[in-house]
N, C-alpha and C positions, 0 to 999 in steps of 0.2 A: 672437483668435489660438488659443485653446484649441480652438475648433470646427474651425479649419483643421487643426490638428495631429491632431485625432481623425479627420478625413476622410482625411488623408494617411498616418496610422499613424506619426507622428513625435512621440512624447511628449517633453515637456520633461525636462531633467535633474532628478532627484529626484521625478519624478511618482509614483513608487511609493507614497510616503507619503500621498498624497491620492487614491489609486486607489479607485474605487467597487467595493466587494466586497459581493455579496449572499449572505445566509445562505439556503441552499436549503431549510432546514426551516421557518424562521419569517418569511422575507422581510425580515428586518431589514437595513438598509443600514449597512455597516461600512467602516472603512478598515483597512489592514494593521496599524496600531498597535493595533487592537482585537482582533486575532486571539489566541486563548488558547493559551498554552504552559504555564501554571501552573494550580494549582487550590487549593481550600481544603483543605489537608491534614488539618486537624482533623476533617473529615468522612469521612476514609478510615479503615478499620480499620487497626490497627497493622501488620499484615502487608503491606498495600499502601503504607502511609505510608513504611515503611522502604525499600521498593523504588522509590519515586517519585524520579525525577531529572529536573528540567526541562531541556528543550532550548530553543534560541533560533532566531528567524527569521534565516536567514543569506543570503549573496549568491545562492546557488543558488535559494533560495525566492523571493527578490525578482525574479530573472531570469524565473522561471516566471510569477509574478504579472503581469509586464509583457508576456507573449507576445501576447495578443490586441490589446493597445494598440499593438503594433508592426506590425499589419496595417491596411491602409486600411479605412475604414468599410464600403465597398461589398463587400469580400471577406468580412468578418464577416457582413454582412447576407445575402449570397448563400448562404453556407454554412448559415445558419440556415433559410432558405427551403427549400433542398435537403433538409435534414434532416427538416423537417416533412413534405415530400412522401414521402420514403423511409419514414418512421415509419408510414405507412398500410399498408405491406407487410411490414415487418420490425421487429426489436427496435431499441431505441435504440443498444445496443452495436454491432450490425451496421451500422446507418446511420452511426454515428460512425467506424467503422473504414473504411468505403468512402470517406467524405469526408475522412478524415485530420483530424478535429476532435474536440473533447471530451477532450483529453488531461488526465491527472490527475497531481497531485503529492502524495505522502504524506511522503516523507523524502528528504533530500539524502544524498549519499554520506557526508558527514561525520557526519550524524546516525546512519546505520547503523553506521559505524565506532565511534562512541561507544557505541551501544546493545549491540553485539555484542562490543566489546572488540577489534575488528580494526583496529589502527592501521596507518597508512601506514608502510612500511619505507623507510629511506634507501637510495639506490643505492650508498652506500659511497664515492662519488667526489666529485661536485659538489654533494651536498646536495639533489638534486632529488627530485621526488615519484615514487617507484617503485611506488606502489600500496601495498596493505596485505596482501600475500600472505606476508610474512615473519613476524617475531616478533609476539607479541601475539595469537595465535590465528587468524592468517590462513590461507588455503588451503582445500583441500577442495572439495566439490561442493555447490552451492546448488540447491534445487528451488523454483521459484516457481509456486505453484498459482493458476490464474486470473490469469495475468500481464498480460492486456490487451495493450497495445502494448509492454509491457516497459520502461516509463520508468525505474522504480527499478532493475530488473534490469540494464538496459544500463549504468547508471552503475557498478554493482558489478562487472560484467564488465570494463568498460574501466578501472576503478580498480585491478584486480588483487586485489580482496578474496577472490576464490575462483578456484581452478584451472579450474573448469568450471561451466556453468550449464545446468540443465534447466528448461524452461518448459512449462506446460500451459495450455490455453485451450479453452473450449467453442465460442466464436463462430468460424465458418470464416473470415470476413474478418479477424478479429484474428489467427488462426493464420497467415494469409498474411503479415501485417505482421511477426509474430514471426520467421518464417522468413527474411524479407528482412534481418533484423538478425543473422542467422547465429549464433544461440546454438548451443551444442554439441548440444542435442537439443530439438526442439519436438514436443509431443504434443497432438494435437487430441482431447481426451476429457473427458467430465464425471466419469468414474469414475477415481479415483486408484489403484485396487487393482492395476492392471497397469503403473503408471508405472515402478517400480524395474526390473522385468524389461525394459521397453522401453529404458530408459537403458542397462542392461547389454548388451542386444543391439546398441545403437549404439556400444558400446565407448567410453563416456564416460570421459575420462581422470581418473585419481585417484579413481574411484568405489569406495568401500569395500564389501566384501561385506556389511558390517553395517548399511548404510543411508546416509542423507544427513547431511552435516555441519551443514547448516542448511536450514530450510524457511521460505519466506515465504508468508503467507496474508494478503494486504493487501486489506481491504474486500471479502471474498468471503463471509464467514460469513452475512451478511444477504441474500445473493443466491443461495444454493444451496438445493437441495431437502432435504438431510439434514445439517444443520450439526453435530449432535452425533456422528453416525456419521463424518463427515469428520474431526473432531478426533481421534477414537479411531484412525482409520486413520493419520493423520499422526503421531501419537504413536508408533505401531509402526514408522514408517519412519525415525525419527531414530536416528542412530548412538549406541549406549549409551555414556553417560559423556561424550559430546562434543556430540551434536546439540542444537540450539536451534531453537525455533519462534518466528519473528518474526511477530506477529499484530497486525493493525490492524482495529479494529471501530468503526463509527460509533455514537456515543451521542447521543440515545437510539436504541435498537435498533428499527428499523422494516423488517422483512424482507419481501421479495417475490421471486418468480422470474420472469424474462422468459420468455414463452411466445409466440413469434412476435411479432405486433405488440401483444400485450396482456400484462398482468402477473397473476400468481395467487399465493396463499399457498403457502409451502413445505409439504412433506409432514410434516416434523418441525418442531414449534413449540417454541422455547426459552422458558422461563418468565421473560421479561424485560420490564420496563416499556417502553412506547412513548412515554413522556414523562418529564419530571422532569430534575433536574440531572445534570451529568457525574459527580460524585462518587458519587451514589446508583446511577446506571446501571453504573458501573465496579465498584462493590462487589458488586452483584447478579450481574453477569457473572462475576466471580471466584468467588463463593461458590456460585452455583447452576449454573454451567456448566463453567468451566475447571478448578476444583479437583476436582469430581466426575469430570471426564474424565481425571484422573490426571496433572495437571501441577503443578509448583511454579513460583513466580514468581521471576525473576531481576531484571528491571527493569520499570518502568512509566513511561510518559511520556504527555504530551498534545500533540497537534499539530493544526493545521487540515488538513483533507482538501480540497485545492484543485482545482477544475476550471477549465479554460480559459474565458475569458469570450467575449462576443459583442458585437453592436452596442449592447447595452443596458448591460452591466456589464463591468468589467475582468476580474472573476473571480467564481466561485461557490464557496461554502465550506460544509463540514460539520465537525462536531467529532469527532475521532478519539481513541480510546484505543489506545496502543501497548504491547503486552505482549511481553517476552522470556521465554519459558517453556522449561522442560526437563522430561523425564519424572520424575515423583515415584517414589520407592522406598517400600517398606513402612515403612522407618525414618522417612521424611519424613511419612508419614501419621500414625504414632504420635506424632511430635513436635508435630504441629499439634493 
């Protein structure tokens, strides 16, 4: 019966708990109950330990985990074969965008509301969900750098957490998909230096002359050419006293840059280990990169970075560190 369900794309009720999940780093076979959201906090320095607040696997995450299992086997197989063919001519990102496959899940809307303190506001009448643009720090403009297909960004836009969304992406096929989702402004560029002016020229609503209210950089730092420069640029694009950087980074840190149908090392190399435990990787990322880049930490979390599965496995997963950061002042540096 299970084989028939797999071929038809009709999983049994509760199948998520026994779903085959493959670790994309070590090829270990896992189930969703083994996905890590907590850590050994005694291995974190005090500064990070105080900021750590565990999240939980929620219904939105479970729904994403089951995506590929709800497609017939032959559809998953055909998409995999087509992707292998396209990869001979282009990057994996471009191939996935053309085929509409390889979607990623980092955070649910509820996770981001928790991390950024942007709670859903009541509609004042029937107690329904009116988004999170009211009290609790909602509203303003979000910039998503390297938005991909805009999975997380779309949830935030539709949930009302922000008044407007600006998205950037390097891959031309991904840019097309972002434009199809009708964000307030979509910019196809690798360099973020002109993004604020481009958003202003597009008359993005509620855009402050001082910068963006929030910037998301989700699993981009290990795929860009100049990661430290990018962090410094984004720090300067945050609204003073208000702006927050929502950063997701895969641990351990194994960077490369897509260059056509091949990969190469980035021009800027961060002094981070390419193996070891999550706690050690996060500690070094903070002390050697993020703190020297001029940030202070507000929140820290651990989540699985989930990719849609194929005909072999229900999903693929990496280990993410989630930082909520704000620009540090001179007083912050003195206090530390």
